[in-house]
N, C-alpha and C positions, 0 to 999 in steps of 0.2 A: 554457422547459426546455431544458436543455443536452444536446446529443448527445455523450454519453460515448464514442462508438465512434469518432468523429473524432479527427484528430491533435490538434488544440487540446483537444478534450473530454477526450481520455485524459491529456493533461498536466495539466489541472484536476483530474480525479479523482485522479491520482497524487499531486499536491500535497496535496489533502484527505487522503488515506490517510497519507501522511508526517507531516503536521502532527497528525492524530489520535494517532498513536503517539509523536510527539514530546512532546506534552502529557502522555502517560502515562509519560514517562521513557525512551522507547526511540529513541535516535537512529541507531541501525544498520540501519534498514529500508531496503533497496535496491530500487528499482522498475527494471524494464526495460520498454520500450516496443517491442512487437513488432508490425510490420505483417502484415497477413494478406489474402491474395489469394483471392477466393472465384469459382469458376465462370468465370472469364474470365482465362486464361493470357496474354492479349494487353494486359491491363490494365496501364498505365503508373502507375497511382496506387493505393494500397492501398484495398480496400473497407472494411476497418474495422481498428482497432488494439486490440491486447490488452495487458494489464498483467500482468507476472510479477514475482515478488519472491524475496527470500531467506528469506522466513518459513517456518517449519516448523509444520504442523497449524494454520495461521491465527495464529501467534504469532510475534513477532520471535525470532530465534535466541538472543538473550540473555535473554529472558524465562523460559526453562526453566532457566537456571542459578541463579535466585534461590530462596531457600527460601520456604516458606510463611510464616515469621515476618517475612521481609523484606517480603513483599508485604502482609501485614496492617498492618505499621508505615507502609509508604507510603500505603496506603489511609486509614489514621486521620489522617496528615498532611494528606493531600488534603481530607479531610471537614472538617478545622479552618479551612481557607482560605475 
């Protein structure tokens, strides 16, 4: 089991998220890895890492620009593959 809160795990999870959206045709998802320090102000190493993105309401920014017809056509094309 991978620890997705560590620095390496955060990168792995970020890559999986980007690959998922890339397969769906969205190459514009940007991810930001933010170290979080919890309850130990003297900590020299981050306690865990968070992922932030430029997505809006859980969707890539350009996903809301497409019309329903475009999305249906794209889904039909994927179903044929």
